[in-house]
C-alpha positions as CSV (number, residue, x, y, z in Angstrom):
1,M,164.3,180.6,145.5
2,D,161.4,183.1,145.0
3,G,158.5,183.2,142.6
4,S,156.3,186.0,141.2
5,L,152.6,185.9,140.7
6,R,151.6,186.6,137.1
7,G,147.8,186.5,136.7
8,D,147.0,183.1,138.1
9,V,150.3,181.4,137.7
10,V,153.6,181.7,139.7
11,R,156.7,182.2,137.5
12,V,159.9,180.8,139.0
13,G,163.4,181.2,137.4
14,G,166.9,180.0,138.3
15,D,167.2,176.3,137.9
16,A,163.5,175.8,138.5
17,R,162.9,173.7,135.4
18,Q,165.5,171.1,136.3
19,R,164.9,171.2,140.0
20,F,161.1,171.1,140.0
21,H,159.6,170.3,136.6
22,D,162.0,167.8,135.0
23,S,162.7,165.8,138.1
24,R,159.5,166.1,140.1
25,G,156.7,167.0,137.7
26,Y,155.8,170.5,138.9
27,G,154.4,173.2,136.6
28,R,155.0,173.8,132.9
29,P,158.0,175.1,131.0
30,A,158.0,178.9,130.5
31,G,161.2,179.2,128.4
32,G,164.8,178.5,129.3
33,N,165.0,177.3,132.9
34,R,161.9,179.1,134.0
35,I,158.6,177.4,134.8
36,D,155.1,178.4,135.6
37,L,153.3,176.9,138.6
38,S,149.7,176.8,139.4
39,R,148.8,178.4,142.8
40,V,148.4,174.9,144.4
41,E,151.7,173.7,143.1
42,A,153.4,176.9,144.4
43,A,151.7,176.5,147.7
44,H,153.0,173.0,148.0
45,L,156.5,174.0,147.3
46,L,156.2,176.8,149.8
47,F,154.8,174.4,152.4
48,R,157.7,172.0,151.8
49,G,160.3,174.8,152.1
50,D,161.5,174.2,148.5
51,L,160.3,177.7,147.5
52,D,161.1,180.6,149.8
53,A,158.4,183.1,148.9
54,V,156.0,184.4,146.2
55,D,156.3,188.2,145.9
56,G,157.7,188.3,149.4
57,R,154.9,186.2,150.9
58,G,155.7,182.9,152.7
59,F,153.4,179.9,152.8
60,R,150.9,181.3,155.3
61,D,150.2,184.6,153.6
62,F,150.2,183.0,150.1
63,F,147.8,180.3,151.3
64,V,145.3,182.7,152.9
65,T,145.4,185.1,149.9
66,S,144.9,182.3,147.4
67,T,142.0,180.8,149.4
68,G,140.2,184.1,149.0
69,E,141.0,184.5,145.3
70,S,140.9,181.0,143.8
71,D,138.0,178.5,143.6
72,R,138.0,175.8,146.3
73,F,141.7,176.5,146.8
74,A,142.0,175.1,150.3
75,L,140.2,171.9,149.3
76,R,142.3,171.4,146.2
77,F,145.5,172.0,148.2
78,L,144.6,169.3,150.7
79,V,143.9,166.8,147.9
80,Y,147.1,167.8,146.0
81,V,149.2,167.3,149.2
82,D,147.6,163.9,149.9
83,L,148.2,162.6,146.4
84,R,151.8,163.8,146.4
85,E,152.4,162.1,149.7
86,R,151.0,158.9,148.3
87,G,153.7,159.0,145.7
88,F,151.8,160.4,142.6
89,Y,152.8,163.1,140.2
90,L,149.8,165.1,139.1
91,S,149.0,168.2,137.0
92,P,146.2,170.8,137.3
93,A,143.6,170.3,134.6
94,R,144.0,173.7,132.9
95,D,145.0,175.0,129.5
96,G,148.5,174.4,128.5
97,W,149.6,172.2,131.4
98,P,151.5,169.0,130.3
99,G,149.4,165.9,130.3
100,V,146.2,167.8,130.1
101,G,146.3,170.0,127.1
102,A,143.0,171.9,127.4
103,A,140.8,172.9,130.3
104,A,138.7,170.0,131.6
105,D,135.8,169.4,134.0
106,Y,138.0,168.0,136.7
107,D,140.8,169.4,138.8
108,Y,143.8,167.0,138.5
109,A,145.2,164.5,136.1
110,V,147.0,162.0,138.3
111,Y,149.6,159.7,136.7
112,P,150.5,156.1,137.6
113,R,153.2,155.8,140.2
114,G,156.6,156.1,138.5
115,K,155.2,158.1,135.6
116,G,154.7,161.7,134.8
117,P,152.9,164.1,132.5
118,Y,154.8,163.2,129.3
119,D,154.3,159.4,129.5
120,G,150.8,159.5,128.0
121,D,149.0,157.6,130.7
122,V,146.6,159.0,133.3
123,A,145.6,156.9,136.3
124,Y,142.8,159.1,137.7
125,R,141.0,162.2,136.7
126,V,140.2,163.8,140.0
127,R,137.4,166.3,140.8
128,V,137.6,167.9,144.3
129,V,134.4,168.9,146.2
130,G,133.5,169.7,149.8
131,E,131.1,167.5,151.7
132,R,128.3,170.1,151.3
133,Q,128.8,170.9,147.6
134,P,126.2,169.3,145.3
135,V,127.5,167.4,142.2
136,A,125.6,166.8,139.0
137,A,125.3,163.1,138.2
138,T,125.9,163.6,134.5
139,R,129.4,165.0,135.2
140,L,130.8,162.1,137.2
141,A,131.5,159.3,134.7
142,G,135.2,158.5,134.4
143,R,136.1,160.7,137.3
144,V,137.4,160.1,140.8
145,L,135.5,162.3,143.3
146,A,137.7,163.5,146.1
147,V,135.4,164.6,148.9
148,V,136.9,166.8,151.6
149,D,134.9,166.7,154.8
150,E,134.7,169.4,157.5
151,E,137.7,167.9,159.4
152,S,139.8,167.8,156.2
153,E,139.6,164.0,155.8
154,I,139.5,162.9,152.2
155,T,137.2,160.2,150.8
156,Y,137.9,159.1,147.2
157,L,135.0,157.7,145.2
158,D,135.6,156.1,141.8
159,V,132.8,156.7,139.3
160,A,132.7,154.5,136.1
161,R,130.2,153.6,133.5
162,H,128.7,150.2,134.3
163,E,127.8,147.3,132.0
164,F,125.4,144.6,133.1
165,D,126.2,141.1,131.7
166,G,123.6,138.6,132.9
167,R,123.3,134.9,132.2
168,T,119.8,134.1,133.4
169,D,117.9,132.3,130.7
170,Y,114.2,131.8,131.4
171,E,111.1,132.3,129.3
172,P,107.8,132.7,131.3
173,P,104.7,130.8,130.2
174,A,102.2,132.9,128.2
175,S,99.1,131.9,130.2
176,L,99.5,133.7,133.5
177,R,96.4,135.2,135.1
178,G,96.6,137.8,137.8
179,E,94.6,140.3,139.9
180,L,95.5,143.8,141.0
181,L,95.4,144.3,144.8
182,D,96.5,147.6,146.2
183,D,100.2,148.0,145.4
184,R,100.8,144.6,144.0
185,A,99.4,141.8,141.9
186,I,98.5,138.2,142.7
187,C,99.1,135.5,140.1
188,W,96.8,132.7,141.1
189,N,97.9,130.0,138.6
190,A,101.7,130.6,138.7
191,P,103.8,127.5,137.9
192,N,106.5,126.8,140.4
193,E,109.2,127.6,137.8
194,L,108.1,131.2,137.5
195,Y,109.5,131.8,141.0
196,E,112.0,128.9,141.2
197,R,113.7,129.5,137.8
198,G,112.7,133.0,136.8
199,F,112.8,134.5,140.3
200,Y,109.6,136.4,139.7
201,G,107.5,137.4,142.7
202,Q,107.2,135.8,146.1
203,P,105.0,132.9,147.1
204,L,101.8,134.0,148.9
205,T,101.9,131.1,151.3
206,G,103.9,127.9,152.0
207,R,103.5,124.9,149.8
208,E,100.7,122.4,150.0
209,T,98.0,124.8,151.0
210,A,94.7,125.9,149.6
211,A,96.5,128.8,147.9
212,D,99.2,126.7,146.4
213,G,100.5,128.3,143.2
214,A,99.6,131.9,144.2
215,L,102.5,134.2,143.6
216,Q,102.7,137.9,144.7
217,L,104.2,140.1,142.0
218,S,105.4,143.7,142.5
219,L,103.8,146.1,140.1
220,V,107.0,146.5,138.0
221,E,107.2,142.7,137.7
222,A,103.6,142.5,136.7
223,A,103.9,145.3,134.2
224,A,107.0,143.7,132.6
225,L,105.2,140.4,132.2
226,A,102.0,142.0,130.9
227,E,103.9,144.1,128.4
228,R,105.3,141.0,126.8
229,G,101.9,139.2,126.8
230,Y,102.7,136.7,129.5
231,L,100.2,138.0,132.0
232,T,96.6,139.1,131.9
233,V,94.9,140.8,134.9
234,D,91.3,140.9,136.0
235,D,89.1,141.3,132.9
236,E,90.6,139.4,130.0
237,E,89.4,141.9,127.5
238,S,91.2,144.9,129.2
239,D,94.8,145.9,128.3
240,A,96.7,144.2,131.1
241,Y,99.8,146.4,130.7
242,E,97.9,149.7,130.8
243,A,96.0,148.5,133.8
244,V,99.1,147.6,135.8
245,V,101.0,150.8,134.7
246,D,98.0,153.0,135.7
247,R,98.0,151.3,139.1
248,G,101.7,151.8,139.4
249,R,101.4,155.5,138.6
250,S,98.6,155.9,141.1
251,V,100.9,154.4,143.8
252,E,104.2,156.3,143.1
253,G,103.6,158.8,140.3
254,E,106.0,159.2,137.4
255,R,108.8,157.5,139.3
256,F,107.1,154.2,138.5
257,D,107.7,154.6,134.8
258,R,111.4,155.2,135.4
259,R,111.8,152.2,137.7
260,L,109.9,150.0,135.1
261,R,112.3,151.2,132.4
262,V,115.2,150.1,134.5
263,Y,113.6,146.8,135.4
264,R,113.0,145.9,131.8
265,A,116.5,146.9,130.7
266,L,118.0,144.6,133.4
267,R,115.8,141.7,132.4
268,D,116.7,142.3,128.7
269,R,120.3,141.9,129.7
270,G,119.7,138.5,131.5
271,V,119.9,140.1,134.9
272,V,117.3,139.4,137.6
273,P,116.3,142.5,139.6
274,K,114.6,142.1,142.9
275,T,113.6,144.7,145.5
276,G,116.5,146.5,147.2
277,F,114.3,148.1,149.9
278,K,116.1,146.5,152.8
279,F,119.3,148.1,151.5
280,G,117.7,151.5,150.8
281,A,117.9,151.0,147.0
282,D,115.4,150.3,144.2
283,F,116.8,146.9,143.2
284,R,119.3,144.3,144.1
285,T,120.5,142.3,141.1
286,Y,121.5,138.7,140.3
287,A,123.6,138.0,137.2
288,E,122.7,134.4,137.0
289,V,119.7,132.5,138.5
290,E,119.4,128.8,137.8
291,S,117.4,127.9,140.9
292,V,116.1,130.0,143.9
293,E,117.1,127.0,146.1
294,D,120.7,127.5,145.0
295,L,120.8,131.3,144.8
296,G,124.0,133.1,145.3
297,H,124.4,136.6,146.7
298,S,123.2,139.6,144.7
299,E,126.1,141.6,143.2
300,N,124.8,145.1,142.8
301,L,122.4,147.6,144.4
302,V,120.6,149.9,141.9
303,R,119.1,153.3,142.6
304,V,117.0,154.9,139.9
305,I,117.6,158.7,139.6
306,R,116.7,161.4,137.1
307,P,119.4,162.5,134.6
308,D,119.3,166.0,136.2
309,H,120.0,164.6,139.7
310,E,122.5,166.3,141.9
311,F,124.3,164.2,144.5
312,A,125.0,165.5,148.0
313,P,128.4,164.0,148.6
314,R,127.4,162.9,152.1
315,D,124.4,160.9,150.6
316,L,126.6,159.4,147.9
317,A,129.2,158.3,150.5
318,L,126.5,156.7,152.6
319,D,125.1,154.7,149.6
320,V,128.6,153.5,148.7
321,R,129.5,152.6,152.3
322,L,126.3,150.7,152.7
323,A,126.8,148.7,149.5
324,G,130.4,147.9,150.4
325,G,129.3,146.8,153.8
326,V,127.1,144.1,152.3
327,R,129.7,143.2,149.6
328,K,127.8,144.8,146.7
329,R,128.6,147.5,144.2
330,M,126.5,150.7,144.1
331,V,125.0,151.4,140.7
332,F,122.9,154.5,139.7
333,A,120.6,154.3,136.8
334,L,120.1,157.8,135.3
335,T,116.9,157.7,133.3
336,D,113.7,159.5,132.5
337,A,110.5,157.8,131.4
338,N,111.3,158.0,127.6
339,G,115.0,158.3,127.3
340,G,117.9,155.9,127.5
341,I,119.7,154.8,130.7
342,D,123.2,155.8,131.8
343,W,124.6,153.3,134.3
344,L,127.1,154.7,136.8
345,S,128.9,152.5,139.3
346,V,130.5,154.2,142.4
347,A,132.9,152.6,144.8
348,R,135.4,153.8,147.4
349,L,139.0,154.1,146.1
350,T,142.3,154.0,147.9
351,P,144.8,155.6,145.5
């Protein structure tokens, strides 16, 4: 059985509709028993020996020609073959193809095992990239990123919108006094519960010392407390919030405002954020804190990024692998200083 290239599709006649489309989910109907195949679908059928040639070209010639003429063809072919071998039917995300309808910002609609393009259910929307191809963060939600490395190994990363649902219920006292010191603040009169129940800061020293009650606060913690009127710093008549924010900006520039926005949003949701420095992130988060003495493991790592951020797939894979290695989920907070926050969680996927 042969096909002929028409524009960017391969037309196949004979009993192609029954043989390839109706029974195995390839292509789209083109009238009668004819079907149109995308280049990748045609290459797969050539590769399997189910299709003899396209305009007289076997698999090798067709593959080489298509790689030069079609965007990311070799990468898309590798992912297509891999998913087919895993037992999935899938359609290219292009105009007129069944299960997709209109062109989309991904490469394949992958259907649940045992289902096809007319069952109305899509398991994954897959976008294919090479390991060196940057990916805009704003285009990833609801997609599975299939990253093909230089040795043709494929890593699947599932990107979803994330919702934080915390259950920590703690109201700080409104009489805290602090002092700004370099890149942190010291609260000299902190009650034990500020740390033990609210998990704010870190004790300056051990208990029963001359500095008992002194609590070190990060600048984002101090700014969040000052903004709500719980904390004053240095001169009582100065605006504590502005003083802390000015110090934060002098330490890390505009990034401080974005991290503060994320910190406040997490606290507003009943989630306790603490530094994620040891994991290479901005924060680690706890959904519920009743007592620091009975503290469970943090659930997420949060990295704050700008909305126009572009991921290098290698860096993204590194973050996800590290988070998985310490049994946490990687969450990215896309925000600027004045806008909202888009929360994206990313995890490895085995389709």
